[in-house]
Structures are given as structure tokens and as C-alpha cells.
C-alpha positions in Angstrom: -24.4 -62.3 -7.8 -22.6 -63.6 -4.7 -19.5 -65.0 -6.6 -17.1 -62.0 -7.2 -15.2 -63.7 -10.0 -18.4 -64.5 -11.9 -19.8 -61.0 -11.3 -16.5 -59.5 -12.6 -16.7 -61.5 -15.8 -20.3 -60.6 -16.3 -19.5 -56.9 -15.8 -16.6 -57.1 -18.3 -18.8 -58.8 -20.8 -21.4 -56.0 -20.6 -18.8 -53.2 -20.8 -17.1 -54.8 -23.9 -20.1 -53.8 -26.0 -18.6 -50.3 -25.6 -22.0 -48.7 -25.0 -22.6 -46.3 -22.2 -24.1 -48.0 -19.2 -26.0 -46.0 -16.5 -24.7 -47.0 -13.1 -28.1 -48.0 -11.8 -28.8 -50.2 -14.9 -25.4 -52.0 -14.4 -26.1 -52.5 -10.7 -29.5 -54.0 -11.5 -28.0 -56.3 -14.1 -25.4 -57.6 -11.7 -27.8 -57.6 -8.7 -25.5 -55.5 -6.5 -25.4 -52.1 -4.9 -23.9 -49.0 -6.5 -21.0 -49.2 -4.0 -20.2 -52.8 -4.9 -20.3 -51.8 -8.6 -17.8 -49.0 -8.0 -15.4 -51.5 -6.3 -15.7 -53.9 -9.3 -15.0 -51.2 -11.7 -11.9 -50.2 -9.7 -10.7 -53.9 -9.9 -11.1 -53.9 -13.7 -9.0 -50.7 -13.9 -6.3 -52.4 -11.8 -6.3 -55.2 -14.4 -5.7 -52.8 -17.2 -9.2 -52.2 -18.5 -9.7 -48.4 -19.1 -13.2 -47.8 -17.8 -14.5 -44.2 -17.9 -16.9 -43.0 -15.2 -19.3 -40.1 -15.2 -20.6 -39.0 -11.8 -23.9 -37.6 -10.8 -27.6 -38.6 -11.3 -27.0 -39.4 -15.0 -23.6 -41.0 -14.2 -22.4 -44.3 -15.6 -19.6 -46.3 -17.1 -18.1 -47.0 -20.5 -15.1 -49.1 -21.6 -12.7 -47.1 -23.8 -10.0 -48.2 -26.1 -6.7 -48.4 -24.2 -3.1 -47.9 -25.3 -2.5 -51.7 -24.8 -5.0 -54.4 -25.4 -6.0 -56.2 -22.2 -7.4 -59.7 -22.2 -10.7 -60.1 -24.1 -13.7 -62.0 -22.9 -15.2 -64.0 -25.8 -18.1 -66.4 -25.9 -17.9 -69.7 -27.8 -19.2 -68.3 -31.1 -16.9 -65.3 -31.0 -13.8 -67.4 -30.2 -14.5 -69.8 -33.1 -15.3 -67.0 -35.5 -11.9 -65.3 -34.7 -10.1 -68.6 -35.1 -11.7 -69.3 -38.5 -11.0 -65.7 -39.7 -7.3 -65.9 -38.6 -6.8 -69.3 -40.2 -8.2 -68.0 -43.5 -5.9 -65.0 -43.4 -2.9 -67.2 -42.4 -3.6 -69.3 -45.5 -3.0 -66.3 -47.7 -6.5 -65.0 -48.2 -5.2 -61.5 -47.3 -1.8 -60.7 -48.7 0.9 -59.6 -46.4 -0.5 -60.7 -43.0 0.0 -64.5 -43.2 2.8 -64.6 -40.5 1.0 -62.2 -38.2 -2.2 -64.1 -38.5 -0.5 -67.4 -37.7 1.0 -65.9 -34.5 -2.3 -64.5 -33.4 -4.1 -67.8 -34.3 -1.6 -69.7 -32.2 -2.3 -67.5 -29.2 -6.1 -67.8 -29.6 -6.0 -71.6 -29.8 -3.7 -72.0 -26.8 -6.2 -70.3 -24.5 -9.2 -72.0 -25.9 -10.9 -74.7 -23.8 -10.4 -78.2 -25.3 -13.9 -78.5 -26.6 -13.6 -75.4 -28.8 -10.0 -76.3 -29.8 -11.3 -79.6 -31.1 -14.0 -77.9 -33.2 -11.5 -75.5 -34.8 -9.0 -78.3 -35.5 -11.7 -80.3 -37.1 -12.6 -77.4 -39.3 -9.0 -77.2 -40.4 -8.5 -80.9 -41.0 -11.7 -81.6 -42.8 -11.9 -78.5 -45.1 -10.5 -78.6 -48.7 -9.5 -75.1 -49.8 -10.1 -74.6 -53.5 -9.4 -71.6 -55.7 -12.1 -70.6 -58.1 -11.8 -67.1 -59.5 -14.9 -65.1 -60.2 -17.7 -63.2 -58.7 -18.1 -62.7 -55.0 -21.2 -63.5 -53.0 -23.0 -62.2 -50.0 -24.0 -65.7 -48.9 -23.0 -66.3 -45.3 -22.9 -69.3 -43.0 -22.8 -69.5 -39.2 -19.3 -70.3 -37.9 -20.6 -72.7 -35.3 -22.6 -74.6 -38.0 -19.3 -75.0 -39.9 -17.6 -76.5 -36.9 -20.6 -78.9 -36.3 -20.3 -80.1 -39.9 -16.5 -80.4 -39.8 -16.7 -82.4 -36.5 -19.2 -84.8 -38.1 -16.8 -85.3 -41.0 -14.0 -86.0 -38.5 -16.0 -88.3 -36.3 -17.7 -90.2 -39.1 -21.1 -89.3 -37.7 -24.3 -89.0 -39.7 -25.8 -85.5 -40.0 -29.4 -84.3 -40.3 -30.4 -80.8 -41.5 -33.0 -78.9 -43.4 -32.0 -77.8 -46.9 -33.2 -75.2 -49.5 -32.2 -76.1 -53.0 -31.3 -73.7 -55.9 -34.8 -73.5 -57.1 -36.3 -72.9 -53.6 -37.5 -76.4 -52.8 -37.2 -77.2 -49.1 -36.4 -80.7 -47.7 -34.9 -82.7 -44.8 -31.6 -84.4 -45.4 -29.8 -87.3 -43.7 -26.2 -87.7 -44.9 -22.9 -89.2 -44.2 -20.6 -86.2 -44.4 -17.2 -86.5 -46.2 -15.5 -83.1 -46.5 -16.2 -79.4 -46.4 -15.0 -77.5 -49.5 -14.1 -73.8 -49.3 -14.7 -72.5 -52.8 -14.4 -68.8 -53.4 -16.4 -67.3 -50.6 -18.8 -70.2 -50.3 -18.7 -73.4 -48.3 -19.9 -76.8 -49.6 -20.4 -80.1 -47.9 -19.7 -83.2 -49.9 -21.7 -86.1 -48.5 -23.4 -89.4 -49.2 -27.1 -88.9 -49.1 -28.5 -91.8 -47.1 -32.0 -91.6 -48.5 -31.1 -90.8 -52.1 -28.3 -93.3 -52.2 -25.9 -91.0 -54.1 -23.1 -88.5 -53.5 -24.4 -84.9 -53.2 -23.0 -81.4 -52.6 -24.8 -79.0 -50.2 -24.2 -75.2 -49.9 -23.5 -74.6 -46.2 -25.4 -71.3 -46.2 -28.5 -73.2 -47.3 -28.2 -75.9 -44.6 -30.6 -75.2 -41.7 -29.7 -76.4 -38.1 -27.2 -79.2 -38.9 -27.2 -81.7 -36.0 -25.2 -84.9 -35.6 -27.3 -88.0 -35.0 -24.9 -90.0 -33.0 -24.9 -92.8 -35.6 -21.5 -93.7 -36.9 -20.6 -94.9 -40.4 -17.7 -96.1 -42.4 -16.4 -93.6 -45.0 -17.2 -94.5 -48.6 -14.7 -93.8 -51.5 -15.5 -90.5 -53.2 -15.6 -90.8 -57.0 -12.3 -89.3 -58.2 -11.0 -88.9 -54.7 -10.8 -85.1 -54.9 -13.6 -83.3 -53.0 -12.7 -79.9 -54.5 -12.9 -81.2 -58.1 -16.1 -83.0 -57.3 -17.8 -79.8 -56.2 -16.6 -77.9 -59.3 -17.9 -80.6 -61.6 -21.3 -80.7 -59.9 -21.6 -76.9 -60.1 -20.7 -77.0 -63.8 -23.5 -79.6 -64.4 -26.2 -77.4 -62.7 -29.0 -76.4 -65.0 -28.8 -72.7 -66.1 -31.0 -70.4 -68.1 -28.5 -69.4 -70.8 -25.5 -70.6 -72.6 -23.4 -67.6 -73.5 -21.0 -68.1 -76.4 -18.5 -65.5 -77.4 -15.5 -65.5 -79.8 -12.6 -63.5 -78.5 -9.6 -62.1 -80.3 -7.2 -63.2 -77.6 -5.1 -66.4 -77.0 -7.0 -69.1 -75.1 -4.3 -69.1 -72.3 -4.9 -65.4 -71.6 -8.7 -65.8 -71.5 -8.4 -68.8 -69.1 -6.5 -66.7 -66.6 -9.6 -64.5 -66.2 -12.3 -67.1 -66.6 -10.8 -69.9 -64.4 -13.5 -72.5 -63.9 -16.4 -70.2 -64.6 -16.5 -71.2 -68.3 -15.0 -73.3 -71.0 -12.3 -71.9 -73.3 -11.7 -73.5 -76.7 -8.8 -72.4 -78.9 -9.8 -71.4 -82.5 -6.5 -70.2 -83.7 -3.3 -69.2 -81.9 -4.7 -65.7 -81.4 -8.5 -66.3 -81.0 -10.7 -68.6 -78.9 -14.3 -69.4 -78.1 -15.6 -68.8 -74.6 -18.7 -70.7 -73.4 -20.4 -69.8 -70.1 -23.5 -71.3 -68.5 -25.3 -68.5 -66.6 -28.6 -67.4 -65.3 -27.9 -63.7 -66.0 -25.6 -61.7 -68.2 -23.8 -59.6 -65.6 -20.8 -62.0 -65.1 -20.1 -62.7 -68.8 -20.2 -58.9 -69.4 -17.7 -58.3 -66.6 -15.4 -61.1 -67.9 -15.4 -59.5 -71.4 -14.5 -56.1 -69.9 -11.7 -57.6 -67.8 -10.2 -59.4 -70.8 -10.2 -56.2 -72.8 -10.1 -57.7 -76.2 -12.4 -57.5 -79.2 -15.1 -60.0 -79.3 -18.2 -61.3 -81.1 -21.3 -62.6 -79.4 -22.4 -65.8 -81.0 -25.4 -66.2 -78.8 -27.9 -65.9 -77.3 -29.4 -62.7 -78.9 -30.4 -61.5 -75.4 -26.7 -61.2 -74.5 -26.1 -58.9 -77.4 -29.0 -56.7 -76.3 -27.7 -56.7 -72.7 -24.2 -55.7 -73.7 -25.5 -53.0 -76.1 -27.7 -51.4 -73.4 -24.9 -51.6 -70.8 -22.5 -49.9 -73.2 -25.0 -47.1 -73.8 -25.4 -46.6 -70.1 -21.7 -46.4 -69.5 -21.3 -43.8 -72.3 -24.1 -41.7 -70.8 -22.3 -41.7 -67.5 -19.2 -40.3 -69.0 -20.9 -37.4 -70.9 -20.7 -34.0 -69.4 
């Protein structure tokens, strides 16, 4: 590498993996001599980067943690991921660090190039945060994909992507994106499906390679006007395998605090209620009953009674001895 600045940035990027790099391997990567490599390492040290060096035939270099954090070198995806995480924390997702997260987020955005800053700003402006208590999920979505989707919402630009439905069916979709909805730990796109002529919701982690088409459109009016409520209603309408019905000896208001939108709570008396949950397995209803901590009767289905009975036996066995 003839350009010293470019070579220094490349060297720093390699060292920030914090692995041990043999000197000969680093020199080959940078296409320089061992002598030039030593000079570049000395320049990094002058800038505040603590680089350890081992001499000898098996010698090499490794970046260690310093007392003060020097500037970081981030690629596009890393910068966007940090901004998304800080914005989530600043919004109260992690208690007690809202102010600190906002200060850090401000610094990150200030040093971002305009193209990345616009992506992060689009993600903020065109995302609807929605609280929905309940189980967590391991489903993940690429941060850069989220910014592509959000930018298409902002620019009123049609979007194409592959999609895998709940039952495993794969298809190609062409949509007019409206809003991203952050619901629990999942992201959903609310969009007008151009080929199906209807409003649809798409889980972002099931969207494959979303790409803007360049075709602009005029935003339609979303039924009800609330993207978060639209997603919740659609999820409640999704076909499920079981309808779990339980009568609970607790006021409906108390049960609703634990169930949120994961089920329907109907008052029976001032001190009892009926809980109805549409589910594909019995793990979540069982957890909800345990958290509520009140006496209950399973109305149906019979499989739920059997599941809770076996789970109870397993818990009792675990406490014996």
C-alpha cells in the first residue's frame, strides 16, 4: 500500500479484532516490509492505541485495552448497529442508562458520514415503537436491512424482497412500504402489497434481501391510521393450533397486567375472570399462569390440562432430595 493513511487505517482495522498477528502476516497483508510495519505501529502508539509487540522469530503485534478509549474504526454495518442499539437504549429499553445512551448516540451520529446519518435518521422517523409484554424471541434481523426498509418508507419507494411465511411458504413480494413497527423484540413492516392489492404485515427477520426498486408511489391511508395497532390486530387473527381457555381466581385488571395483548381477559365476577389465549404450544399459557400466581381451572383443551399436570410433576421431582 503506497498511501500511508490508507495503510494505517487498514492496520488499525486488523488490530481491532484483538487477535495476535504475527509480524510477517501483517506485513504481507499490508504489502510492506517489516521495517515499515514497525514504523506504522509506532505511529499508532503516538495516537493513543496501546499496541503490544513481541520480538523474535515468533514475534507479532496485538492491540490491548487501554486506560482511555482511543477513536474506533468502524465499517458501515458496525456504525449503524451501534446507532440502532444506542437509540433503543436511549428510549428506555434498558433502565438507568437513557441519558448516557443519548449522549453516546449524539457523538456517534455527529461523526457519521451523511449517507449513514440519513439511514439512521430514517430508521428513527419511520419506526413505530410498540409495547407488547410476553415471551422473548431469538429471531434476528440485519441492521442494514432495517435501514434499507426504513429509507424506502421515508422516500416513498417501492420495495422487493423474498419472504418466508409462518407456515414455511416462500414467495417474492413487491410492496409499497408504510412503517416499521418494533414490537417486543421483533420488527414488522406494514406495507401495501402491490400484487395482492391489500395491506399486509411482514416480519423483518423473514424478509430476504430487501431492495428498493426506484419506483416512487403516493402513500395510501392505513386502515385505522395506527401502524402498531394494525400489526397487533393482524397477529391476533393469525391461525393457531389451540385456543387455551382458563378461569382464574383473580380480578381481570390484575390478569391483564401480565397478559397484555397476548390474550383476551373477560371479567366473570369482581374477583374472577376468564383468560383466552390462541397458541401453537402450551409453554406460554403455563408461564402466564405461574406468573399470575392465583388458583385457576383449565376449561380447555384437554391437552393443556395434561401439559400442566406433567409440568407440575417435573417441577416437584426437581425439588426432591
